[in-house]
C-alpha positions as a Markdown table, in Angstrom:
| # | Residue | x | y | z |
|---|---|---|---|---|
| 1 | Met | 67.6 | -54.2 | 58.8 |
| 2 | Asn | 66.8 | -51.0 | 56.8 |
| 3 | Ile | 69.0 | -49.1 | 54.4 |
| 4 | Val | 70.2 | -46.7 | 57.1 |
| 5 | Ser | 71.4 | -49.5 | 59.3 |
| 6 | Arg | 72.9 | -51.6 | 56.5 |
| 7 | Leu | 74.8 | -48.7 | 55.0 |
| 8 | Val | 76.1 | -47.3 | 58.3 |
| 9 | Ala | 76.9 | -50.6 | 60.0 |
| 10 | Ser | 78.9 | -51.8 | 57.1 |
| 11 | Leu | 80.9 | -48.6 | 57.1 |
| 12 | Ala | 81.6 | -48.4 | 60.8 |
| 13 | Ile | 85.1 | -49.9 | 60.6 |
| 14 | Ala | 86.0 | -48.0 | 57.4 |
| 15 | Ala | 84.8 | -44.8 | 59.0 |
| 16 | Met | 87.2 | -45.2 | 61.9 |
| 17 | Val | 90.1 | -46.2 | 59.7 |
| 18 | Val | 89.7 | -43.3 | 57.2 |
| 19 | Gly | 89.0 | -40.8 | 60.0 |
| 20 | Ala | 92.3 | -41.8 | 61.6 |
| 21 | Cys | 94.2 | -41.5 | 58.4 |
| 22 | Thr | 92.8 | -38.2 | 57.4 |
| 23 | Ala | 93.1 | -36.4 | 60.7 |
| 24 | Ala | 95.5 | -33.4 | 60.5 |
| 25 | Pro | 96.5 | -30.4 | 62.6 |
| 26 | Glu | 94.1 | -27.5 | 62.2 |
| 27 | Gly | 94.4 | -23.7 | 62.5 |
| 28 | Ser | 96.5 | -23.2 | 59.4 |
| 29 | Lys | 96.0 | -19.8 | 57.7 |
| 30 | Gly | 96.8 | -21.3 | 54.3 |
| 31 | Pro | 94.2 | -22.1 | 51.7 |
| 32 | Val | 91.2 | -24.0 | 53.1 |
| 33 | Lys | 88.8 | -26.0 | 51.0 |
| 34 | Leu | 85.4 | -26.9 | 52.5 |
| 35 | Val | 83.2 | -29.5 | 50.7 |
| 36 | Val | 79.6 | -28.9 | 51.6 |
| 37 | Leu | 77.0 | -31.6 | 50.7 |
| 38 | Thr | 73.2 | -30.9 | 50.4 |
| 39 | His | 70.2 | -32.0 | 48.4 |
| 40 | Trp | 69.6 | -28.4 | 47.2 |
| 41 | Gly | 70.5 | -28.7 | 43.5 |
| 42 | Asp | 67.6 | -26.9 | 41.8 |
| 43 | Gln | 68.6 | -23.7 | 40.1 |
| 44 | Ala | 66.1 | -21.7 | 41.9 |
| 45 | Leu | 67.6 | -22.8 | 45.2 |
| 46 | Leu | 71.2 | -22.3 | 44.1 |
| 47 | Ala | 70.4 | -18.8 | 42.9 |
| 48 | Val | 69.8 | -17.9 | 46.6 |
| 49 | Leu | 72.4 | -20.2 | 48.2 |
| 50 | Gln | 75.4 | -19.6 | 46.1 |
| 51 | Pro | 75.6 | -15.8 | 46.8 |
| 52 | Ile | 75.6 | -16.7 | 50.5 |
| 53 | Phe | 78.6 | -19.0 | 50.0 |
| 54 | Asp | 80.3 | -16.3 | 47.9 |
| 55 | Glu | 79.9 | -13.7 | 50.6 |
| 56 | Tyr | 81.6 | -15.9 | 53.1 |
| 57 | Gln | 84.5 | -16.5 | 50.7 |
| 58 | Lys | 84.7 | -12.8 | 50.1 |
| 59 | Gln | 85.0 | -12.2 | 53.9 |
| 60 | Asn | 87.5 | -15.1 | 54.2 |
| 61 | Pro | 89.7 | -15.1 | 51.1 |
| 62 | Asn | 91.6 | -18.1 | 52.1 |
| 63 | Val | 88.5 | -20.3 | 52.1 |
| 64 | Lys | 87.0 | -22.0 | 49.1 |
| 65 | Ile | 83.6 | -23.6 | 49.4 |
| 66 | Glu | 82.8 | -26.5 | 47.1 |
| 67 | His | 79.1 | -27.2 | 47.1 |
| 68 | Gln | 78.0 | -30.7 | 46.1 |
| 69 | Ser | 74.4 | -31.6 | 45.7 |
| 70 | Val | 72.5 | -34.9 | 45.2 |
| 71 | Ala | 68.9 | -35.8 | 45.1 |
| 72 | Phe | 67.3 | -36.4 | 48.5 |
| 73 | Asp | 66.9 | -40.1 | 47.7 |
| 74 | Asp | 70.7 | -40.3 | 47.3 |
| 75 | Leu | 71.8 | -38.1 | 50.2 |
| 76 | Leu | 72.0 | -40.8 | 52.9 |
| 77 | Lys | 74.0 | -43.1 | 50.7 |
| 78 | Arg | 76.4 | -40.3 | 49.6 |
| 79 | Ile | 77.1 | -39.3 | 53.2 |
| 80 | Thr | 77.8 | -42.9 | 54.4 |
| 81 | Thr | 79.7 | -44.2 | 51.4 |
| 82 | Gly | 81.9 | -41.1 | 51.0 |
| 83 | Arg | 84.1 | -42.5 | 53.7 |
| 84 | Ile | 85.1 | -45.6 | 51.8 |
| 85 | Gly | 86.6 | -43.7 | 48.8 |
| 86 | Gly | 88.1 | -41.0 | 51.0 |
| 87 | Ser | 85.7 | -38.5 | 49.5 |
| 88 | Ala | 83.5 | -37.6 | 52.5 |
| 89 | Pro | 82.4 | -34.0 | 52.6 |
| 90 | Asp | 83.5 | -31.8 | 55.4 |
| 91 | Ile | 80.0 | -30.6 | 56.1 |
| 92 | Tyr | 76.6 | -32.1 | 55.3 |
| 93 | His | 73.0 | -31.2 | 55.8 |
| 94 | Phe | 70.9 | -34.2 | 57.0 |
| 95 | Tyr | 67.6 | -35.4 | 58.4 |
| 96 | Asn | 67.7 | -35.8 | 62.1 |
| 97 | Leu | 66.3 | -39.3 | 62.2 |
| 98 | Trp | 69.6 | -40.5 | 60.7 |
| 99 | Met | 71.4 | -39.2 | 63.7 |
| 100 | Pro | 71.4 | -42.3 | 65.9 |
| 101 | Asp | 73.0 | -44.4 | 63.2 |
| 102 | Phe | 75.5 | -41.7 | 62.4 |
| 103 | Val | 76.5 | -41.3 | 66.0 |
| 104 | Ser | 76.7 | -45.1 | 66.7 |
| 105 | Ser | 79.0 | -45.4 | 63.7 |
| 106 | Asp | 81.2 | -42.4 | 64.7 |
| 107 | Leu | 80.5 | -40.4 | 61.6 |
| 108 | Leu | 79.9 | -37.0 | 63.3 |
| 109 | Gln | 82.3 | -34.6 | 64.9 |
| 110 | Thr | 81.2 | -33.2 | 68.3 |
| 111 | Pro | 80.6 | -29.5 | 68.0 |
| 112 | Pro | 82.8 | -27.1 | 69.9 |
| 113 | Gly | 81.5 | -25.8 | 73.2 |
| 114 | Asp | 80.6 | -22.3 | 72.0 |
| 115 | Val | 78.5 | -23.8 | 69.2 |
| 116 | Ile | 76.6 | -26.0 | 71.6 |
| 117 | Ser | 76.0 | -23.0 | 73.9 |
| 118 | Asp | 74.8 | -20.9 | 70.9 |
| 119 | Ile | 72.3 | -23.7 | 69.9 |
| 120 | Lys | 71.0 | -24.1 | 73.4 |
| 121 | Lys | 70.4 | -20.4 | 73.8 |
| 122 | Gly | 69.2 | -19.5 | 70.3 |
| 123 | Tyr | 66.7 | -22.3 | 69.5 |
| 124 | Ser | 63.5 | -23.7 | 71.0 |
| 125 | Gln | 63.8 | -26.8 | 73.3 |
| 126 | Ser | 62.1 | -28.9 | 70.7 |
| 127 | Ser | 64.7 | -27.9 | 68.1 |
| 128 | Val | 67.5 | -28.6 | 70.6 |
| 129 | Asp | 66.0 | -32.0 | 71.3 |
| 130 | Gly | 65.7 | -32.7 | 67.6 |
| 131 | Ser | 69.4 | -32.0 | 67.1 |
| 132 | Ser | 70.5 | -34.1 | 70.1 |
| 133 | Tyr | 71.1 | -37.8 | 70.7 |
| 134 | Arg | 72.3 | -39.4 | 73.9 |
| 135 | Asn | 72.4 | -36.0 | 75.6 |
| 136 | Gln | 74.7 | -34.5 | 73.0 |
| 137 | Val | 74.0 | -31.7 | 70.5 |
| 138 | Trp | 75.4 | -32.8 | 67.1 |
| 139 | Gly | 74.9 | -29.7 | 64.9 |
| 140 | Tyr | 73.1 | -26.5 | 63.9 |
| 141 | Pro | 69.3 | -27.0 | 63.4 |
| 142 | Thr | 68.1 | -25.5 | 60.2 |
| 143 | Glu | 64.7 | -26.2 | 58.6 |
| 144 | Val | 61.9 | -27.2 | 61.0 |
| 145 | Asn | 58.7 | -28.8 | 59.9 |
| 146 | Thr | 55.5 | -29.5 | 61.9 |
| 147 | Tyr | 52.2 | -31.0 | 61.0 |
| 148 | Gln | 48.8 | -29.4 | 61.1 |
| 149 | Leu | 45.3 | -30.0 | 59.7 |
| 150 | Ile | 45.2 | -28.6 | 56.2 |
| 151 | Tyr | 41.7 | -28.1 | 54.7 |
| 152 | Asn | 40.0 | -26.9 | 51.6 |
| 153 | Lys | 37.9 | -23.9 | 52.7 |
| 154 | Lys | 35.3 | -24.2 | 49.9 |
| 155 | Leu | 34.7 | -27.9 | 50.4 |
| 156 | Leu | 34.2 | -27.5 | 54.2 |
| 157 | Gln | 31.7 | -24.7 | 53.5 |
| 158 | Glu | 29.9 | -26.9 | 51.1 |
| 159 | Ala | 29.7 | -29.5 | 53.8 |
| 160 | Gly | 28.1 | -27.1 | 56.1 |
| 161 | Ser | 31.1 | -26.4 | 58.3 |
| 162 | Thr | 31.8 | -22.8 | 59.3 |
| 163 | Lys | 35.1 | -23.7 | 61.0 |
| 164 | Pro | 37.7 | -26.5 | 60.8 |
| 165 | Pro | 37.2 | -29.5 | 63.2 |
| 166 | Ala | 38.8 | -29.2 | 66.6 |
| 167 | Thr | 38.1 | -32.8 | 67.8 |
| 168 | Trp | 38.1 | -36.3 | 66.3 |
| 169 | Asp | 34.3 | -36.4 | 66.5 |
| 170 | Glu | 34.0 | -33.2 | 64.6 |
| 171 | Leu | 36.6 | -34.3 | 62.0 |
| 172 | Arg | 34.7 | -37.6 | 61.5 |
| 173 | Ser | 31.5 | -35.7 | 61.0 |
| 174 | Val | 32.9 | -33.1 | 58.6 |
| 175 | Ala | 34.8 | -35.7 | 56.6 |
| 176 | Thr | 31.7 | -37.8 | 56.1 |
| 177 | Lys | 29.6 | -34.8 | 55.0 |
| 178 | Ala | 32.4 | -33.6 | 52.6 |
| 179 | Thr | 32.6 | -37.0 | 50.8 |
| 180 | Lys | 30.9 | -37.4 | 47.5 |
| 181 | Lys | 30.2 | -40.4 | 45.3 |
| 182 | Gly | 29.5 | -40.8 | 41.6 |
| 183 | Ala | 26.6 | -42.7 | 40.0 |
| 184 | Asp | 28.7 | -45.8 | 40.1 |
| 185 | Gly | 29.2 | -45.6 | 43.8 |
| 186 | Lys | 32.9 | -44.7 | 43.6 |
| 187 | Ile | 34.2 | -41.8 | 45.7 |
| 188 | Thr | 34.8 | -38.7 | 43.6 |
| 189 | Gln | 35.6 | -36.4 | 46.5 |
| 190 | Ala | 37.2 | -37.6 | 49.7 |
| 191 | Gly | 36.6 | -36.0 | 53.1 |
| 192 | Phe | 40.0 | -36.9 | 54.4 |
| 193 | Leu | 43.3 | -37.9 | 52.9 |
| 194 | Leu | 45.4 | -40.7 | 54.4 |
| 195 | Leu | 48.7 | -41.2 | 52.5 |
| 196 | Lys | 49.9 | -44.8 | 52.0 |
| 197 | Gly | 53.3 | -46.1 | 50.8 |
| 198 | Trp | 55.5 | -43.4 | 52.5 |
| 199 | Asp | 56.8 | -43.8 | 56.0 |
| 200 | Ser | 56.6 | -40.1 | 56.9 |
| 201 | Gly | 53.3 | -39.7 | 55.2 |
| 202 | Val | 51.8 | -42.5 | 57.4 |
| 203 | Val | 53.7 | -42.2 | 60.7 |
| 204 | His | 54.0 | -38.4 | 61.1 |
| 205 | Pro | 50.3 | -37.6 | 61.0 |
| 206 | Trp | 49.5 | -40.7 | 63.0 |
| 207 | Ser | 52.0 | -39.6 | 65.7 |
| 208 | Ser | 50.4 | -36.1 | 65.8 |
| 209 | Leu | 47.0 | -37.7 | 66.4 |
| 210 | Leu | 48.5 | -40.0 | 69.0 |
| 211 | Trp | 50.0 | -37.2 | 71.0 |
| 212 | Ser | 46.7 | -35.3 | 70.7 |
| 213 | Asn | 45.1 | -38.3 | 72.3 |
| 214 | Asn | 47.3 | -38.3 | 75.4 |
| 215 | Gly | 49.5 | -41.1 | 73.9 |
| 216 | Asp | 53.2 | -41.7 | 73.9 |
| 217 | Tyr | 55.4 | -43.1 | 71.2 |
| 218 | Val | 58.2 | -44.4 | 73.4 |
| 219 | Ala | 59.1 | -44.6 | 77.1 |
| 220 | Lys | 61.2 | -41.7 | 78.4 |
| 221 | Asp | 64.2 | -43.9 | 79.0 |
| 222 | Asn | 63.8 | -45.4 | 75.5 |
| 223 | Ser | 63.5 | -48.9 | 77.0 |
| 224 | Lys | 60.4 | -49.8 | 75.0 |
| 225 | Val | 57.9 | -48.3 | 72.6 |
| 226 | Arg | 54.5 | -47.3 | 73.9 |
| 227 | Phe | 52.6 | -46.7 | 70.7 |
| 228 | Asn | 50.7 | -50.0 | 71.0 |
| 229 | Glu | 49.0 | -48.8 | 74.2 |
| 230 | Lys | 45.3 | -47.8 | 74.4 |
| 231 | Pro | 45.8 | -44.3 | 72.9 |
| 232 | Gly | 47.7 | -45.7 | 69.9 |
| 233 | Val | 45.0 | -48.4 | 69.3 |
| 234 | Glu | 42.4 | -45.7 | 69.4 |
| 235 | Thr | 44.3 | -43.5 | 67.0 |
| 236 | Thr | 44.6 | -46.4 | 64.5 |
| 237 | Gln | 41.0 | -47.3 | 64.9 |
| 238 | Phe | 40.0 | -43.7 | 64.2 |
| 239 | Glu | 41.8 | -43.8 | 60.9 |
| 240 | Val | 40.4 | -47.3 | 60.1 |
| 241 | Asp | 36.9 | -46.0 | 60.8 |
| 242 | Leu | 37.4 | -43.1 | 58.4 |
| 243 | Ile | 38.3 | -45.6 | 55.7 |
| 244 | Lys | 35.4 | -48.0 | 56.5 |
| 245 | Ser | 32.9 | -45.1 | 56.4 |
| 246 | Gly | 34.2 | -44.0 | 52.9 |
| 247 | Ala | 35.3 | -40.6 | 54.3 |
| 248 | Ala | 38.9 | -41.6 | 53.5 |
| 249 | Asp | 39.8 | -43.4 | 50.3 |
| 250 | Leu | 43.4 | -44.9 | 50.1 |
| 251 | Gly | 43.3 | -44.4 | 46.3 |
| 252 | Phe | 43.5 | -40.6 | 46.7 |
| 253 | Thr | 46.9 | -38.8 | 46.7 |
| 254 | Met | 48.3 | -35.4 | 47.5 |
| 255 | Asp | 47.7 | -34.5 | 43.9 |
| 256 | Asp | 44.0 | -35.0 | 44.4 |
| 257 | Phe | 44.1 | -32.6 | 47.3 |
| 258 | Ala | 45.8 | -30.0 | 45.2 |
| 259 | Ala | 43.2 | -30.6 | 42.5 |
| 260 | Gly | 40.4 | -29.7 | 44.9 |
| 261 | Lys | 39.1 | -33.3 | 45.3 |
| 262 | Val | 39.9 | -33.7 | 49.1 |
| 263 | Ala | 38.5 | -31.7 | 52.0 |
| 264 | Met | 41.1 | -32.3 | 54.7 |
| 265 | Thr | 44.5 | -33.9 | 55.5 |
| 266 | Ile | 47.3 | -33.7 | 58.0 |
| 267 | Met | 50.6 | -32.5 | 56.4 |
| 268 | Ala | 53.7 | -30.5 | 57.0 |
| 269 | Asn | 54.4 | -26.8 | 56.2 |
| 270 | Trp | 56.8 | -27.6 | 53.3 |
| 271 | Trp | 53.8 | -28.3 | 51.1 |
| 272 | Gly | 52.6 | -24.7 | 51.4 |
| 273 | Ala | 54.2 | -23.2 | 48.2 |
| 274 | Ala | 52.7 | -25.9 | 46.0 |
| 275 | Leu | 49.2 | -25.5 | 47.6 |
| 276 | Lys | 49.3 | -21.7 | 47.2 |
| 277 | Lys | 49.7 | -22.1 | 43.5 |
| 278 | Ala | 47.2 | -24.9 | 43.1 |
| 279 | Leu | 44.5 | -23.6 | 45.4 |
| 280 | Pro | 45.1 | -19.8 | 45.8 |
| 281 | Asp | 43.1 | -18.3 | 48.8 |
| 282 | Asn | 41.3 | -21.6 | 49.3 |
| 283 | Val | 43.6 | -23.4 | 51.8 |
| 284 | Gly | 43.2 | -23.2 | 55.6 |
| 285 | Val | 45.4 | -24.5 | 58.4 |
| 286 | Ala | 44.3 | -25.5 | 61.9 |
| 287 | Pro | 45.7 | -27.3 | 64.9 |
| 288 | Ile | 45.6 | -31.1 | 65.1 |
| 289 | Pro | 42.2 | -32.3 | 66.2 |
| 290 | Thr | 42.1 | -33.8 | 69.7 |
| 291 | Asn | 40.4 | -36.6 | 71.5 |
| 292 | Gly | 39.5 | -37.3 | 75.1 |
| 293 | Gly | 40.2 | -33.7 | 76.3 |
| 294 | Ala | 43.9 | -33.8 | 75.3 |
| 295 | Gln | 45.8 | -30.7 | 74.3 |
| 296 | Ser | 46.6 | -30.4 | 70.6 |
| 297 | Ser | 50.1 | -31.4 | 69.9 |
| 298 | Thr | 52.1 | -32.2 | 66.8 |
| 299 | Leu | 55.2 | -33.8 | 65.5 |
| 300 | Gln | 58.3 | -31.7 | 64.7 |
| 301 | Tyr | 61.2 | -32.9 | 62.7 |
| 302 | Asn | 64.4 | -31.1 | 61.9 |
| 303 | Trp | 67.3 | -30.9 | 59.5 |
| 304 | Leu | 70.7 | -29.9 | 60.7 |
| 305 | Trp | 74.2 | -29.1 | 59.6 |
| 306 | Gly | 76.9 | -31.6 | 60.8 |
| 307 | Val | 80.6 | -31.9 | 60.4 |
| 308 | Asp | 82.2 | -35.2 | 59.3 |
| 309 | Lys | 84.5 | -36.6 | 62.0 |
| 310 | Gly | 87.2 | -37.3 | 59.5 |
| 311 | Ser | 87.3 | -33.8 | 58.2 |
| 312 | Lys | 90.8 | -32.2 | 58.1 |
| 313 | Gln | 89.1 | -28.8 | 58.4 |
| 314 | Gly | 86.8 | -29.3 | 61.4 |
| 315 | Gln | 87.8 | -25.9 | 63.0 |
| 316 | Glu | 87.1 | -24.0 | 59.8 |
| 317 | Ala | 84.0 | -26.0 | 59.1 |
| 318 | Trp | 82.4 | -25.0 | 62.5 |
| 319 | Lys | 83.6 | -21.4 | 62.0 |
| 320 | Phe | 81.7 | -21.3 | 58.7 |
| 321 | Leu | 78.6 | -22.9 | 60.1 |
| 322 | Thr | 78.6 | -20.4 | 63.0 |
| 323 | Trp | 78.7 | -17.5 | 60.6 |
| 324 | Leu | 76.0 | -19.1 | 58.4 |
| 325 | Asn | 73.6 | -19.6 | 61.3 |
| 326 | Ser | 74.3 | -16.4 | 63.3 |
| 327 | Pro | 72.3 | -13.1 | 63.0 |
| 328 | Gln | 73.9 | -10.5 | 60.8 |
| 329 | Ala | 73.8 | -6.9 | 61.8 |
| 330 | Gly | 71.0 | -7.6 | 64.2 |
| 331 | Ser | 68.9 | -9.2 | 61.5 |
| 332 | Ser | 68.4 | -12.7 | 60.1 |
| 333 | Ser | 71.2 | -15.2 | 59.8 |
| 334 | Pro | 72.2 | -16.1 | 56.2 |
| 335 | Met | 70.6 | -19.5 | 56.8 |
| 336 | Gly | 67.4 | -17.9 | 57.9 |
| 337 | Lys | 67.2 | -15.8 | 54.8 |
| 338 | Tyr | 67.8 | -18.8 | 52.6 |
| 339 | Leu | 65.2 | -20.9 | 54.3 |
| 340 | Thr | 62.5 | -18.3 | 54.1 |
| 341 | Thr | 63.2 | -16.9 | 50.6 |
| 342 | Ala | 64.2 | -20.0 | 48.7 |
| 343 | Leu | 62.5 | -22.9 | 50.5 |
| 344 | Asn | 59.5 | -21.2 | 52.0 |
| 345 | Ala | 60.5 | -23.0 | 55.1 |
| 346 | Ile | 60.5 | -22.2 | 58.8 |
| 347 | Pro | 63.9 | -21.6 | 60.3 |
| 348 | Ala | 64.6 | -23.2 | 63.6 |
| 349 | Arg | 66.5 | -20.3 | 65.1 |
| 350 | Val | 64.1 | -18.2 | 67.2 |
| 351 | Ser | 65.7 | -14.9 | 66.1 |
| 352 | Asp | 65.4 | -15.9 | 62.5 |
| 353 | Gln | 61.7 | -16.5 | 63.0 |
| 354 | Gln | 61.4 | -13.0 | 64.5 |
| 355 | Ala | 63.5 | -11.3 | 61.8 |
| 356 | Asn | 61.5 | -12.9 | 59.0 |
| 357 | Ala | 58.1 | -12.4 | 60.7 |
| 358 | Ser | 56.6 | -10.8 | 57.6 |
| 359 | Leu | 57.4 | -13.9 | 55.5 |
| 360 | Leu | 56.3 | -16.3 | 58.2 |
| 361 | Gly | 53.2 | -14.4 | 59.1 |
| 362 | Asp | 50.9 | -15.3 | 56.3 |
| 363 | Ala | 47.7 | -17.3 | 56.8 |
| 364 | Phe | 49.3 | -20.6 | 55.8 |
| 365 | Val | 52.6 | -20.5 | 57.5 |
| 366 | Lys | 51.7 | -18.7 | 60.8 |
| 367 | Pro | 49.7 | -21.7 | 62.3 |
| 368 | Phe | 52.8 | -23.9 | 61.8 |
| 369 | Val | 55.1 | -21.4 | 63.5 |
| 370 | Asp | 52.6 | -21.1 | 66.3 |
| 371 | Ser | 52.5 | -24.9 | 66.7 |
| 372 | Leu | 56.2 | -24.9 | 67.6 |
| 373 | Lys | 55.2 | -23.8 | 71.1 |
| 374 | Thr | 53.5 | -27.2 | 71.7 |
| 375 | Ser | 55.3 | -29.5 | 69.2 |
| 376 | Arg | 57.3 | -32.5 | 70.1 |
| 377 | Ser | 60.4 | -33.7 | 68.3 |
| 378 | Glu | 60.1 | -36.9 | 66.3 |
| 379 | Pro | 61.6 | -39.5 | 68.6 |
| 380 | Ile | 65.4 | -39.7 | 68.0 |
| 381 | Ile | 65.9 | -43.2 | 69.4 |
| 382 | Pro | 68.2 | -46.1 | 68.6 |
| 383 | Gly | 67.0 | -47.6 | 65.2 |
| 384 | Ala | 64.6 | -44.7 | 64.7 |
| 385 | Gln | 64.3 | -45.0 | 60.9 |
| 386 | Glu | 64.0 | -48.8 | 61.0 |
| 387 | Ile | 61.3 | -48.6 | 63.7 |
| 388 | Lys | 59.4 | -45.9 | 61.8 |
| 389 | Thr | 59.3 | -48.2 | 58.7 |
| 390 | Val | 58.1 | -51.1 | 60.8 |
| 391 | Leu | 55.3 | -49.0 | 62.3 |
| 392 | Gln | 54.3 | -47.6 | 58.8 |
| 393 | Lys | 53.8 | -51.1 | 57.4 |
| 394 | Gln | 51.7 | -52.3 | 60.4 |
| 395 | Ile | 49.5 | -49.2 | 60.4 |
| 396 | Glu | 48.9 | -49.8 | 56.7 |
| 397 | Ala | 48.1 | -53.5 | 57.4 |
| 398 | Ala | 45.3 | -52.2 | 59.7 |
| 399 | Trp | 44.1 | -49.7 | 57.1 |
| 400 | Phe | 43.7 | -52.5 | 54.5 |
| 401 | Gly | 41.9 | -54.7 | 57.0 |
| 402 | Gln | 44.7 | -57.3 | 57.1 |
| 403 | Lys | 45.0 | -57.0 | 60.9 |
| 404 | Ser | 43.1 | -55.4 | 63.7 |
| 405 | Pro | 44.6 | -52.1 | 65.0 |
| 406 | Lys | 45.6 | -53.8 | 68.3 |
| 407 | Asp | 47.3 | -56.8 | 66.5 |
| 408 | Ala | 49.0 | -54.5 | 64.0 |
| 409 | Leu | 50.5 | -52.2 | 66.7 |
| 410 | Asp | 51.5 | -55.2 | 68.9 |
| 411 | Thr | 53.3 | -56.7 | 65.9 |
| 412 | Ala | 55.1 | -53.4 | 65.3 |
| 413 | Ala | 55.9 | -53.0 | 69.0 |
| 414 | Thr | 57.5 | -56.5 | 69.2 |
| 415 | Glu | 59.8 | -55.7 | 66.3 |
| 416 | Ala | 60.5 | -52.2 | 67.5 |
| 417 | Asn | 61.5 | -53.4 | 71.0 |
| 418 | Arg | 63.8 | -56.0 | 69.5 |
| 419 | Ile | 65.5 | -53.2 | 67.5 |
| 420 | Leu | 65.7 | -51.0 | 70.6 |
| 421 | Gly | 67.3 | -53.9 | 72.6 |
| 422 | Glu | 69.9 | -54.5 | 69.9 |
| 423 | Lys | 70.9 | -50.9 | 69.4 |
| 424 | Arg | 70.7 | -49.4 | 72.9 |
């Protein structure tokens, strides 16, 4: 059982008890305090976020917003353990893969009907899917990330490639040509970067390649996983072949790419700001390479705003979130402005993408925005985080030659199906 399941399962009873004890009539026009929890604590982020909170308080003098921030690594624990001490925030910003455990433990308040209607009308279907679980929307989508092929223009040119690879065969060829070795035979420049030791860094690019190989992660009814079927085995074998050929070296990291020592990788748009500083005018972005005539597709994951079920100020909390995520004077929503100016992120709301087109239209970001048309939400299934970690470890076992791709995925599927069976 992973950290999400352990934390949330152990708090399920406490959540119901505290929620019952703290429930109170709403609608009072007296002083209102809203505690908002995020992982946005850097001063550069607060410099943009706090004035937004201040503006809402100015328009609503009876409301006081208390912003609490923790490091990302502590966010999940803070959300779940807040219930025990009676210090749960009213509003929190969270990763959508945590949603199944939050819902099963009754931590989230169901949004009002007008909020659900706004979300279904104002966001792409993939963003609605990424904010839903068991046919219920649970909050306002905010930041959206997809994965694309990111490449070093100079290194591809030196490898004799005039354009980024569009198929697996082309990627394999370019990666091999872009790889360089020193006199001692060690790789000094890698053709392709595979990231080990990080669940999202392993599973998200792998899933994008899987879907671009006509594969599926899970059955439509969530009855079983399908990532161990032929397309999944082919995807894992493709990555293993890159490693065996020397085109991918598991000793290389994201820092090596930023240092100009890696030709290509598959990564999300949030990396853009750092890459623009490290490799100005030398980074290109292209769709996920395909195999077997498949359409290029990619994984999308979301963050969203939710309201704690035990909040005494649920009505006021949704009122604030509606304002925060609604277009102002026919322009961007406050949230859209924050995401594009402070985070260099892609806002999930379609009108925010249009209102901030000048910021989202540069050569790095635009391909990611365009990919939203064919992206697929990271599977929000029972035990999603636990299954993701299981799959990561088995893919890595194949990478390191400890198991064949087929055996590794079958092992992951057996454990994943057990988790699905327990949590459905």
